[in-house]
C-alpha positions as CSV (number, residue, x, y, z in Angstrom):
1,M,24.6,8.2,12.2
2,S,21.4,10.3,11.8
3,D,21.4,14.1,12.2
4,Q,19.6,13.7,15.5
5,K,22.2,11.4,16.9
6,H,25.0,13.8,15.7
7,L,23.2,16.6,17.6
8,I,22.8,14.6,20.8
9,K,26.4,13.4,20.8
10,G,27.5,17.0,20.1
11,I,25.5,18.3,23.1
12,V,26.9,15.7,25.4
13,F,30.5,16.3,24.2
14,R,30.1,20.0,25.1
15,L,29.1,19.0,28.6
16,V,32.1,16.8,29.1
17,K,34.8,18.2,26.8
18,K,36.9,19.7,29.6
19,H,37.6,16.1,30.6
20,I,38.8,14.9,27.2
21,A,41.7,16.3,25.2
22,G,40.0,16.1,21.8
23,S,39.9,13.3,19.3
24,T,43.3,13.7,17.6
25,T,46.9,13.2,18.4
26,Q,47.5,16.9,17.8
27,S,44.9,17.8,20.3
28,V,46.4,15.7,23.0
29,L,49.9,16.9,22.3
30,E,48.7,20.5,22.8
31,A,46.9,19.5,26.1
32,V,50.1,17.9,27.4
33,R,52.1,21.0,26.4
34,K,49.8,23.3,28.3
35,L,50.0,21.1,31.4
36,N,53.8,21.0,31.2
37,M,53.8,24.8,31.1
38,Q,51.9,24.7,34.4
39,G,54.5,22.5,35.9
40,M,52.5,19.3,35.7
41,H,53.3,15.9,34.2
42,A,50.8,14.1,32.0
43,T,49.7,10.5,31.6
44,V,48.0,10.0,28.3
45,T,45.5,7.3,27.3
46,L,43.8,6.5,24.0
47,L,40.0,6.1,24.2
48,N,39.6,3.2,21.8
49,D,38.4,0.1,23.6
50,H,36.0,-1.8,21.3
51,I,38.5,-4.4,20.2
52,E,37.0,-7.3,18.2
53,Q,39.7,-7.9,15.6
54,P,43.5,-8.2,15.7
55,Q,43.8,-5.3,13.4
56,Q,42.2,-3.0,16.0
57,A,44.7,-4.1,18.6
58,R,47.4,-3.4,16.1
59,Y,46.0,0.1,15.5
60,N,46.1,0.8,19.2
61,T,49.6,-0.5,19.5
62,N,50.8,1.7,16.7
63,A,49.0,4.7,18.2
64,Y,50.7,4.3,21.6
65,V,54.1,3.8,20.0
66,Q,53.8,6.9,17.8
67,L,52.4,8.9,20.8
68,I,55.5,8.0,22.8
69,K,57.8,9.0,20.0
70,Q,56.0,12.3,19.3
71,T,56.0,13.4,22.9
72,S,59.6,12.5,23.2
73,R,60.6,14.4,20.0
74,L,58.7,17.5,21.4
75,N,60.4,17.2,24.8
76,L,57.0,16.8,26.5
77,N,56.9,15.4,30.0
78,S,54.4,12.5,29.7
79,D,53.8,8.8,29.9
80,V,51.1,6.5,28.5
81,S,48.5,4.5,30.3
82,L,46.7,1.6,28.5
83,R,44.3,-1.3,29.0
84,L,45.6,-4.7,28.1
85,T,42.3,-5.4,26.3
86,Q,43.2,-2.5,24.0
87,L,46.2,-4.6,22.8
88,G,44.2,-7.8,22.3
89,Y,44.0,-9.5,25.8
90,N,40.5,-10.8,25.1
91,L,41.4,-12.0,21.6
92,D,44.8,-13.7,21.8
93,R,47.1,-13.8,24.8
94,S,50.3,-14.0,22.6
95,L,49.1,-11.2,20.4
96,M,48.6,-9.0,23.5
97,G,52.1,-9.9,24.7
98,K,53.7,-9.0,21.5
99,N,51.9,-5.7,21.2
100,L,52.7,-4.8,24.8
101,L,56.4,-5.6,24.4
102,E,56.5,-3.2,21.4
103,V,55.0,-0.4,23.4
104,I,57.4,-1.1,26.3
105,A,60.4,-1.0,23.9
106,A,59.3,2.4,22.6
107,A,59.0,3.7,26.2
108,V,62.4,2.4,27.2
109,E,64.0,4.0,24.1
110,N,62.3,7.3,24.9
111,K,62.6,7.2,28.7
112,Q,58.9,7.1,29.4
113,K,56.6,4.9,31.6
114,V,53.9,2.6,30.5
115,W,51.0,2.1,33.0
116,L,48.8,-1.0,32.9
117,E,45.3,0.1,34.0
118,S,43.0,-2.0,36.2
119,E,40.1,-3.6,34.2
120,S,36.9,-5.3,35.3
121,S,37.7,-8.3,33.0
122,I,41.1,-8.9,34.7
123,D,41.1,-9.6,38.4
124,T,43.9,-8.2,40.6
125,E,45.7,-11.6,41.0
126,E,45.9,-12.0,37.2
127,M,46.9,-8.4,36.7
128,L,49.7,-8.8,39.2
129,A,50.9,-12.0,37.4
130,L,50.9,-10.2,34.0
131,Y,52.7,-7.2,35.5
132,R,55.3,-9.4,37.0
133,E,55.7,-11.3,33.7
134,F,56.2,-8.2,31.5
135,K,58.0,-6.2,34.2
136,D,61.0,-8.6,34.0
137,G,63.6,-6.0,34.8
138,Q,61.9,-3.2,32.9
139,T,61.9,-0.1,35.1
140,C,59.4,1.7,32.8
141,L,56.4,-0.5,33.5
142,G,53.8,0.3,36.2
143,M,50.4,-0.9,37.2
144,E,47.2,0.4,38.8
145,L,45.9,-1.1,42.1
146,I,42.4,-0.5,43.4
147,P,42.6,-0.6,47.3
148,D,40.7,-3.5,48.9
149,N,40.8,-3.9,52.7
150,E,40.2,-7.7,52.5
151,E,43.0,-8.3,50.0
152,K,45.4,-5.6,51.2
153,S,48.0,-7.9,52.8
154,K,48.0,-10.3,49.9
155,I,48.3,-7.6,47.3
156,I,51.0,-5.5,49.1
157,G,52.9,-8.7,49.8
158,A,53.3,-9.3,46.1
159,I,54.9,-5.9,45.5
160,R,58.7,-5.7,45.2
161,S,61.3,-2.9,45.5
162,K,61.1,-0.3,42.7
163,D,57.8,-1.5,41.4
164,L,55.7,1.3,39.9
165,I,52.3,1.3,41.6
166,K,49.4,3.6,41.0
167,V,46.7,3.5,43.7
168,K,43.3,4.4,42.4
169,C,40.3,4.7,44.7
170,Y,38.1,7.5,43.4
171,L,36.1,9.1,46.2
172,H,33.4,10.9,44.2
173,K,33.6,14.5,45.3
174,D,29.9,15.2,45.0
175,D,28.5,11.8,46.0
176,E,26.0,12.8,48.6
177,T,25.3,9.2,49.6
178,K,28.7,9.0,51.3
179,S,28.8,9.7,55.0
180,K,31.7,11.4,56.8
181,K,32.7,8.0,58.2
182,E,32.9,6.5,54.7
183,R,34.9,9.5,53.5
184,F,37.3,9.1,56.4
185,D,37.6,5.4,55.7
186,V,38.6,6.1,52.2
187,L,41.4,8.3,53.5
188,K,42.5,5.6,55.9
189,L,42.4,3.0,53.1
190,Y,44.6,5.2,50.9
191,K,47.1,5.8,53.8
192,S,47.3,2.1,54.7
193,Y,48.1,1.2,51.1
194,I,50.6,4.0,50.6
195,D,52.4,3.1,53.9
196,G,52.5,-0.6,52.9
197,L,53.8,0.2,49.4
198,R,56.5,2.5,50.9
199,V,57.6,-0.3,53.2
200,A,57.9,-2.5,50.1
201,K,60.0,0.3,48.6
202,A,57.7,0.7,45.6
203,N,57.4,4.0,43.7
204,V,53.9,5.2,44.5
205,T,51.4,7.3,42.5
206,V,47.9,8.2,43.8
207,L,45.1,8.8,41.3
208,D,41.9,10.4,42.4
209,H,39.2,12.8,41.0
210,N,39.1,14.8,44.3
211,A,41.9,17.5,44.5
212,S,40.9,18.3,48.1
213,L,41.2,14.6,49.0
214,I,44.7,14.6,47.4
215,G,45.6,17.5,49.7
216,K,44.3,15.6,52.7
217,I,46.3,12.4,51.7
218,A,49.5,14.5,51.4
219,A,48.9,16.0,54.8
220,Q,48.8,12.5,56.5
221,N,52.6,12.3,56.4
222,K,55.2,15.1,55.6
223,V,57.3,12.7,53.5
224,Y,54.4,12.0,51.1
225,K,55.0,15.4,49.4
226,D,58.4,14.3,48.2
227,D,57.9,10.6,47.8
228,I,54.5,10.3,46.0
229,T,53.2,11.5,42.7
230,F,49.6,12.7,42.9
231,E,47.4,12.5,39.8
232,A,43.9,13.7,38.8
233,P,41.9,13.2,35.6
234,L,41.8,16.1,33.1
235,G,39.2,18.6,34.0
236,Y,39.3,18.1,37.8
237,G,40.9,20.1,40.5
238,G,41.6,23.2,38.5
239,K,43.0,25.9,40.8
240,K,43.6,23.4,43.6
241,L,45.9,21.2,41.4
242,K,47.7,24.2,40.2
243,S,48.2,25.3,43.8
244,L,49.6,21.9,44.8
245,S,52.0,22.1,41.8
246,E,53.2,25.5,42.8
247,K,53.9,24.1,46.3
248,K,56.3,21.7,44.6
249,F,54.1,18.6,44.9
250,N,54.8,16.0,42.2
251,M,51.6,16.5,40.2
252,S,50.3,14.7,37.1
253,V,47.1,14.8,35.1
254,Y,45.5,11.8,33.5
255,V,44.7,12.9,29.9
256,P,42.3,10.8,27.8
257,Y,41.8,11.5,24.1
258,G,40.1,9.8,21.1
259,K,36.8,9.4,19.4
260,D,35.5,6.6,21.6
261,W,34.9,8.8,24.6
262,V,31.3,7.8,25.6
263,P,32.2,4.7,27.7
264,Y,34.9,6.7,29.5
265,M,32.4,9.5,30.3
266,I,29.8,7.0,31.6
267,N,32.2,4.9,33.7
268,H,34.7,7.5,35.0
269,L,33.3,11.0,35.2
270,T,31.7,11.8,38.5
271,E,30.3,15.3,38.3
272,G,26.8,14.4,39.4
273,R,24.4,16.8,37.6
274,I,26.4,17.1,34.4
275,R,27.0,13.4,34.3
276,N,23.3,12.6,34.9
277,I,22.3,15.0,32.1
278,A,24.8,13.5,29.7
279,I,23.7,9.9,30.5
280,A,20.0,10.9,30.1
281,L,20.8,12.3,26.6
282,L,22.7,9.3,25.6
283,N,20.1,6.9,26.9
284,G,17.5,8.9,24.9
285,E,19.8,8.3,21.8
286,N,20.2,4.6,22.3
287,G,16.9,3.7,24.1
288,H,18.6,1.8,27.0
289,E,20.7,2.2,30.1
290,H,24.5,2.3,29.8
291,G,26.4,-0.1,31.9
């Protein structure tokens, strides 16, 4: 990488670094420790998604297993969240299965959870089938769902008692294109999924960037405070999340770490002005738009 590219990437990282717990295992362990001291749980994910060889999937598997063991040894309150493509889904189905079972075994042994994240390359029906296959009595395995009004009945109908389900909608807190009606509809969509999942007796987590929206969701029903875990990505919410934690809400923070942070920043971070500056800098580096 040229000196100019190093400089550009360094500038961008300074803009977004509050959202990423560094590039090393030590840095993420320290971030989790600080969150735990504030009364918040952590869900950790490795940013390493460019998997083209089985060895890379093996590396990710080892990284997650070791992370689970290290957080357990340090008595940290955390789980892991992964993409099946990180473990080889796009390379070899049996390889992915073997790697996932290894991570699950480590989580069971160390009394942690493993979350399967939603991915654009795996549709909801396939993800549900994979979840059901690998769940197979394992109480530690959970999966993300992205709410969809049209598919709601079908999706919720596939959920069983004690399933671990994370509902992720992401209302962008500074998206000026969203009307009040659209924002209200998002709140309604969350509530309809939460209520449906509670009827199915699933254990529910809600993941969203917007700490104020999390507070509004919790206010929809007084039992939500005790029944639901609320989660926000690292760097969002700040004082609001701390306030909710102090009010005895079940609060968690989604903590990404690793060297491959650019795709995460492009696809997940939603702070408009800073995000746009970062993307412009990266586009200048690569000479094309990021997808």
